[in-house]
C-alpha positions in Angstrom: 27.1 -17.6 -5.3 28.4 -15.0 -7.6 24.7 -14.1 -8.6 23.6 -14.0 -4.9 26.4 -11.1 -4.2 25.3 -9.3 -7.4 21.7 -9.2 -5.9 22.9 -7.8 -2.8 24.6 -4.8 -4.6 21.4 -3.6 -6.0 20.3 -0.3 -5.0 17.2 -1.2 -3.1 19.4 -3.8 -1.1 21.9 -0.9 -0.3 19.2 1.3 1.0 17.9 -1.5 3.1 21.4 -2.5 4.7 22.0 1.2 5.4 18.6 1.5 7.2 19.3 -1.8 8.9 22.7 -0.5 10.2 21.2 2.6 11.5 18.7 0.9 13.4 21.1 -1.7 15.1 23.6 1.1 15.9 21.2 3.4 17.2 19.8 0.5 19.5 23.5 0.0 20.8 24.3 3.9 21.3 20.6 4.2 23.1 22.7 2.6 26.1 24.9 5.9 26.2 22.1 8.1 26.7 20.9 9.3 30.2 17.1 8.6 29.5 17.7 5.1 28.6 19.6 4.7 31.9 16.8 6.8 33.8 14.2 4.7 32.4 15.8 1.4 33.4 16.6 2.2 37.0 13.4 3.6 37.6 11.5 0.1 37.0 10.7 -1.8 40.0 11.9 -4.9 38.6 15.4 -3.4 38.1 15.7 -2.6 41.7 14.6 -6.2 42.7 17.3 -7.5 40.1 20.1 -5.4 41.8 18.9 -6.4 45.2 19.1 -10.1 44.5 22.6 -9.8 43.1 23.9 -7.8 45.9 22.5 -10.5 48.1 24.2 -13.1 46.2 27.6 -11.4 46.1 27.3 -10.7 49.7 26.5 -14.3 50.6 29.6 -15.6 48.5 31.9 -13.0 50.2 30.9 -14.1 53.6 31.2 -17.7 52.6 34.9 -17.1 51.2 35.9 -15.2 54.4 34.6 -18.4 56.4 36.6 -20.7 54.1 39.8 -18.4 54.7 39.6 -18.8 58.2 38.8 -22.7 58.2 41.2 -23.8 55.4 43.3 -20.9 54.0 44.9 -22.8 51.4 41.9 -24.5 49.8 39.7 -21.1 50.0 40.2 -19.9 46.2 39.7 -23.4 45.0 36.5 -23.7 47.2 35.4 -20.4 45.8 36.0 -21.7 42.3 34.2 -24.8 43.3 31.4 -22.9 44.6 30.8 -20.7 41.5 30.9 -23.7 39.0 34.1 -25.6 39.0 32.2 -28.7 40.4 30.8 -28.9 36.8 34.4 -30.1 35.6 35.0 -32.6 38.3 35.7 -36.2 37.0 32.6 -37.3 39.5 30.5 -34.6 38.2 29.9 -33.7 34.5 26.8 -34.5 33.0 25.9 -36.7 35.9 26.3 -33.8 38.1 24.3 -31.4 36.0 21.5 -34.1 35.7 21.2 -34.3 39.5 21.4 -30.5 39.7 18.3 -30.0 37.5 16.5 -33.0 39.2 16.9 -31.4 42.8 15.4 -28.0 41.2 12.1 -29.4 40.7 10.6 -29.8 44.4 12.5 -26.6 45.7 11.1 -24.6 42.9 7.7 -25.7 43.7 8.1 -24.9 47.2 9.4 -21.5 46.1 6.4 -20.8 43.9 4.1 -21.9 46.9 5.6 -19.4 49.5 6.1 -16.6 46.5 2.5 -17.0 45.6 1.2 -16.6 49.1 3.6 -13.6 49.3 2.2 -11.8 46.4 -1.4 -12.1 47.9 -0.5 -10.7 51.1 0.1 -14.2 53.3 3.0 -16.1 54.4 2.7 -19.5 53.8 5.2 -21.0 56.4 3.3 -24.0 56.4 4.9 -25.5 53.0 6.5 -28.2 54.9 3.3 -29.7 56.2 1.5 -29.2 52.7 4.5 -31.1 51.1 4.4 -34.0 53.8 0.5 -34.6 53.3 0.7 -34.3 49.5 3.5 -37.0 49.7 1.4 -39.2 51.6 -1.3 -39.1 49.2 1.0 -39.9 46.3 2.3 -42.9 48.3 -1.3 -44.2 49.0 -2.4 -43.8 45.3 1.0 -45.0 44.1 0.9 -48.3 46.3 -2.7 -49.1 46.3 -3.7 -48.2 42.4 -1.3 -50.2 40.2 -4.3 -50.9 37.9 -4.2 -47.4 36.5 -1.5 -48.3 34.0 -0.1 -45.4 32.0 -2.1 -42.8 34.1 -0.7 -44.2 37.4 2.1 -41.6 38.0 -0.2 -38.7 36.8 -3.3 -39.7 39.2 -0.5 -40.2 42.1 0.7 -36.7 41.4 -2.8 -35.3 41.3 -3.4 -36.8 44.4 -0.5 -35.1 46.0 -1.7 -31.7 44.5 -5.1 -32.4 46.2 -3.6 -33.4 49.4 -1.7 -30.5 49.7 -4.5 -28.2 48.8 -6.6 -29.7 51.5 -3.8 -29.0 54.0 -3.6 -25.4 53.0 -7.2 -24.9 53.3 -7.1 -24.8 57.0 -4.9 -21.8 57.5 -6.9 -20.0 54.6 -10.2 -20.6 56.3 -9.0 -19.5 59.6 -7.5 -16.5 58.1 -10.5 -15.4 56.2 -13.2 -16.2 58.9 -11.6 -15.7 62.1 -8.6 -13.4 61.0 -6.3 -15.9 62.7 -2.7 -15.1 61.8 -1.7 -17.6 59.1 2.0 -17.8 60.3 0.7 -19.5 63.6 -1.8 -21.8 62.0 0.8 -22.9 59.4 3.4 -23.7 62.2 0.9 -25.9 64.0 -0.5 -27.6 60.9 3.2 -28.4 60.1 3.6 -30.5 63.2 0.0 -31.7 62.9 0.5 -33.0 59.4 4.0 -34.7 60.1 2.6 -36.7 63.1 -0.4 -37.5 61.3 1.5 -38.7 58.2 3.9 -40.7 60.6 0.8 -42.2 62.6 -0.9 -43.3 59.2 2.2 -44.8 57.9 3.2 -46.9 60.9 -0.4 -47.9 61.4 -0.3 -49.5 58.1 2.7 -51.4 58.3 3.4 -53.8 55.4 0.8 -51.9 53.3 2.3 -48.5 53.2 5.5 -48.9 55.5 8.3 -51.3 55.6 8.8 -52.7 58.8 12.6 -53.8 58.5 13.6 -50.9 56.3 11.9 -48.3 58.6 10.8 -46.2 55.5 7.8 -46.3 53.4 7.5 -49.1 50.7 8.5 -48.0 47.0 6.1 -47.2 44.8 5.8 -49.5 41.6 7.5 -48.5 38.4 4.2 -47.5 36.7 4.0 -44.7 39.2 7.5 -43.3 38.8 7.8 -39.9 37.3 8.7 -40.3 33.5 12.1 -39.3 32.2 11.2 -38.7 28.6 14.7 -39.6 27.6 16.3 -37.1 29.5 18.7 -39.6 31.3 20.1 -40.2 27.9 21.3 -36.7 27.7 22.7 -37.0 31.5 23.5 -40.5 32.0 23.7 -42.0 35.6 21.8 -38.9 37.0 18.3 -39.0 38.4 16.7 -36.6 36.2 13.1 -36.6 35.1 10.3 -34.5 34.0 9.9 -33.0 37.4 11.9 -29.7 36.4 9.6 -29.3 33.6 6.7 -29.6 35.4 7.8 -26.8 37.9 8.7 -24.6 34.9 5.4 -24.8 33.5 3.8 -24.3 37.0 5.9 -21.2 37.1 4.7 -19.7 33.7 1.2 -20.6 34.5 1.4 -18.6 37.9 3.0 -15.7 36.1 0.1 -15.4 33.9 -2.4 -15.8 36.4 -0.9 -13.1 38.6 -0.1 -10.5 35.8 -2.6 -11.3 33.0 -6.0 -12.3 34.6 -8.8 -10.7 36.6 -8.5 -13.4 39.3 -4.9 -12.8 39.9 -5.6 -9.0 40.1 -8.3 -9.9 42.7 -5.9 -12.1 45.0 -3.2 -9.5 44.8 -5.8 -6.7 45.7 -6.8 -8.7 48.6 -3.5 -8.9 49.8 -2.7 -5.4 49.5 -5.8 -4.2 51.3 -8.6 -6.6 52.1 -11.1 -3.9 53.5 -10.4 -2.0 50.5 -10.9 -4.9 48.4 -14.1 -5.9 49.9 -15.2 -2.3 49.4 -14.7 -2.5 45.6 -16.6 -5.6 45.3 -14.3 -8.3 45.5 -15.0 -11.4 47.7 -11.9 -11.0 50.1 -12.7 -14.3 52.0 -12.8 -16.2 48.9 -9.7 -14.6 47.9 -7.8 -15.6 50.9 -8.8 -19.0 51.1 -8.1 -19.7 47.3 -4.8 -18.3 47.7 -3.8 -20.6 50.6 -5.4 -23.7 48.8 -3.5 -22.9 45.3 -0.2 -22.2 47.6 -0.9 -25.6 49.3 -1.5 -27.5 45.9 1.9 -26.3 44.8 3.8 -27.6 47.9 1.7 -30.9 47.7 2.7 -31.3 44.0 6.5 -30.9 45.2 5.8 -33.6 47.6 4.3 -35.8 44.9 7.3 -35.2 42.8 9.8 -35.9 45.6 8.3 -39.4 46.6 7.4 -40.6 43.0 11.0 -40.0 41.5 12.6 -43.2 40.5 16.0 -42.3 41.6 19.1 -42.8 39.4 19.0 -46.4 39.7 15.4 -46.9 39.4 15.2 -47.9 43.1 12.6 -45.2 43.9 12.5 -42.7 46.8 11.2 -43.5 50.4 10.3 -41.5 53.3 11.4 -42.2 57.0 8.8 -41.7 59.5 11.0 -39.7 61.8 9.8 -36.9 63.7 11.6 -34.2 61.8 9.9 -31.5 59.7 11.2 -31.8 56.3 13.5 -29.2 55.2 12.5 -28.6 51.4 9.3 -26.3 52.6 11.6 -24.2 54.4 14.1 -24.0 51.5 11.3 -22.8 49.5 11.2 -19.6 51.8 14.6 -18.8 50.9 14.0 -19.2 47.2 10.9 -17.0 47.3 12.8 -14.3 49.1 15.7 -14.4 46.8 13.5 -14.3 43.9 11.4 -11.3 45.0 8.2 -13.5 45.1 8.1 -13.5 41.2 7.6 -16.7 39.6 10.0 -15.9 37.1 12.6 -14.8 39.5 11.7 -18.1 41.6 13.0 -20.0 38.8 16.6 -18.6 38.9 16.8 -18.4 42.5 15.7 -22.1 42.8 18.5 -22.8 39.9 21.0 -20.7 42.2 20.1 -22.5 45.4 20.4 -25.8 44.3 23.4 -25.0 42.2 25.3 -24.0 45.3 23.9 -26.8 47.2 25.3 -29.2 44.6 28.6 -27.4 45.0 28.8 -28.1 48.5 28.3 -31.6 48.0 31.4 -31.5 46.0 33.4 -29.4 48.0 33.8 -32.2 50.8 36.6 -33.4 48.5 38.6 -30.1 49.6 37.8 -30.8 53.5 34.9 -28.4 53.8 31.9 -29.1 55.5 28.4 -29.1 53.8 27.2 -26.7 56.4 29.1 -23.9 55.0 26.6 -24.0 52.1 23.8 -23.2 54.8 25.6 -20.5 56.3 26.0 -18.7 52.6 22.4 -19.3 51.8 21.3 -17.8 55.3 23.6 -14.9 54.5 22.0 -14.2 51.1 18.6 -14.2 52.8 19.5 -11.7 55.5 21.0 -9.6 52.6 17.6 -10.1 50.7 16.0 -8.3 53.7 17.6 -5.1 52.4 15.7 -5.0 49.3 13.6 -2.0 50.0 16.7 -0.4 51.2 18.5 -1.2 48.0 15.4 -0.4 45.8 15.5 3.3 47.2 19.1 3.7 46.5 18.6 2.6 43.0 15.7 5.1 42.6 17.6 7.8 44.4 20.5 7.4 42.0 18.2 7.4 39.1 16.6 10.9 39.9 20.1 12.2 39.9 21.9 13.7 37.1 25.4 11.7 37.4 24.3 9.0 35.0 26.1 7.6 32.1 25.7 9.5 28.7 25.4 13.1 28.1 26.4 15.6 25.4 29.7 14.1 24.8 27.9 10.7 23.7 26.8 12.5 20.8 30.2 12.0 19.1 29.6 8.5 19.0 26.6 8.9 16.9 28.8 10.5 14.0 31.5 7.9 14.8 29.2 5.0 13.8 27.7 6.8 11.0 24.2 7.1 12.5 22.4 10.3 11.0 19.7 10.3 13.6 19.6 9.2 17.3 17.0 9.1 19.7 15.8 12.4 21.1 17.2 13.2 24.9 14.6 14.9 26.8 16.7 15.8 29.5 19.3 17.6 27.3 16.9 19.4 25.0 17.2 23.2 25.3 14.4 25.0 27.4 11.6 26.6 25.2 10.5 29.8 26.3 6.6 30.7 25.6 6.3 33.8 23.4 4.3 36.7 24.9 1.3 38.1 23.0 3.2 41.4 22.4 6.2 39.3 20.9 3.5 37.7 18.8 2.2 40.8 17.2 5.8 42.1 16.6 
């Protein structure tokens, strides 16, 4: 050990540590320069991030006010439960965290479905119908193809993807070739899908649907989504690899939209379909593919929902009631809060499911679960002010009242940093030299 310290005292290592200290300190002190803040605030992503934070804070404040009016004595404990206090509950712990992560998967995929359509200039409000059709396809493969062995769950999930893509094809087709508003078509196909799925299930009583229990027959264990040992980390929970699949899908979408020519063409079609067609892009093909991919994501969410084994390996079932599944509509909230960015949607889904899980445990304080729906609705309303907040951030960035300035140079000397980054806004103006002055 003594020899190691002697090596650190050599002239070469001293110079190395001095240069390393200068770089670290310079990076830290760059936070006190106006150029840093001006560059940061001028980025579009900064405005979106600030808008999301404002929406979340506004929703939580409205929820706290409602709790004050309903049960004033439990308002502060309720707010603490809402922002994470439920994790410390004896009935929650690792089990509650595992269930929270489990619920993220389907909602995240529905959010990606809606957000991907938003990025391409479409409003896929039909994620619920695509979710339901994808779920039906997974049930059919899960119950009728037990001979697939270890590939059973994968083929069943793939069937859900194909079912959702098939149901997303129709709104895209009518939009591309007949210019029918996709919102109207998606709403119609939500109800068509729900009634068609219920009719198919009830018509196959004993094969797909259980008569006495009035719900779908549970798929065999070979069709359950694998857990990969995650339940050893979160014992007693329903966690499986659905969350991992959803994260991978979000990363793939991010790469497609921002790093590929195909993604650029899809976004160009969404921004201006006529200009895209003039530029040589097949806008009809782009519109249809956007809705097909969006439907495939919602169908995968339905597959992960119905193929989940549950906390006690009892499986998950669907009741053929004439009610639209709410998971697809929750995807709209997630997409709006995440600003339609695949990475932002990941954090939005984590937050939405986090406060939904908190709402379950807030019942111990005699609060109704519906208070969480009010908070989420308020957050979405605040999210509608995204453009206004972004303009305010850009206006603030264009002004001179930003952190930093000439006084911040004293910090450079305090930390012993010899040279700092050049501050262009504080550099002295240079007057050009005239020809006569140059001759003199």
